C-alpha positions, 0 to 999 in steps of 0.5 A: 552485477546490476539487475533492473526490473519493472517494480512489480512483485512478479518482476522482483520474484523473477529477479530472485529466480535469475539470481539462482539460474545464473548463480549470481549472489551479489546483485544490486536491484534497481527499478528500471525507471530509476536506473542511470547506466554508466560506462562501467556497469554490467547490467541485466534487464529482468523481463517479468516471467510469471511462471518463474515468479510463481515458482519462487513464491511457491518456494518461499511458502515452503520455507517461511510461514504465513506471517513472514509471507505477509511481511515480505508482501507488506515490505514490497508495498512500501514501494521504497527502492531500498526495500526492493534490495532487502527483499531480493537479499532476504529471499536469497538468504532464505533459500540458501539456509535451512528452514527457520532462517527468518528467525535470525534477527542478527541478519540485516535484511530480516531486521529491515523487512520487519521495519518496513512491514511495520510501517506499512501495517501502521498505515493500513490501520490508519487508513481503515480508521480515517477513511470517510466516504461521500455519497454520489448521485448514483448511490456509490460511496466514494473516498480518495486517499493518498497514503505513504504506502500502497495499502489498497491491497491490504484494506480491501477485505476490511471495507468489503466486510464492513460495508457489505451492503453498499457500493463503494470506491476507494481511490488512491490519487497518488498511484492513480488506481482504486478499488470498486465494490459492486456488492459482490466482488472488489475490482481494481479500477482507474479513473480518468479525471478531467483537468478541472477535477479535484482529486481531493474532494468530490465535485458538487455536480456528482455529490448527493444533494444531502451530502453537504447537510450530512457534513454540517450535522456531523460537524455540529455533533462532533463540536457538541460532544467535544469537551473543550476543558479536556482538550489535549492537542499534543495527545490528539496529534499523537493518535491522529497525525495532522496529515490524516486530518484531510480525510476527517469531515470534522476537521474540514473548515 
């Protein structure tokens, strides 16, 4: 039996609910936009139902601890199609067994969730370390990212606490949404860029006139503080992979 869903967390949890409601344990879960039906498929389109999703989430809270709830959520944020199947099977396994079943690392779904969540958490920490803001003319600090995984929901509190006294926007150009902190709350936003807009860097039209000077000064400081004789490129790349260099002012030519 094939279940198709809208790739939302609520949709996935609704699929779990439907498995038990229909007493179907052997389900293949596929994102709706990726599903290619064949003549022999038996499929069901899952219509997201928030009430059903909330019941499943409440049930998971009663069966597993907060760390495993975060592991479940982080795995979902990986956005990997294979991960969705593991999440469905993990939830079914947890509900069909006694409390503490998540500690059985002989289970393939438990191992998979641990692996996916670890990768997402690593990406979260790197975003927190490497994001660089640019100041706009209206005083808002702006940064663009395009992480491998959807980590915006995980980094929100870090930047809210660290930059509590200034307005900022972090925009995910790959997923076309961002976070805006207005000195009180963090809100999800979308931006309609023009065709000429560069999603990687702010246009000079909206950048604070001093921003370019700050970049020059920072590069000069970084160069003067760097000890050429102790340069170890291999070790440096291990700690700061090249794919993150685009976020670092000191790496820009």
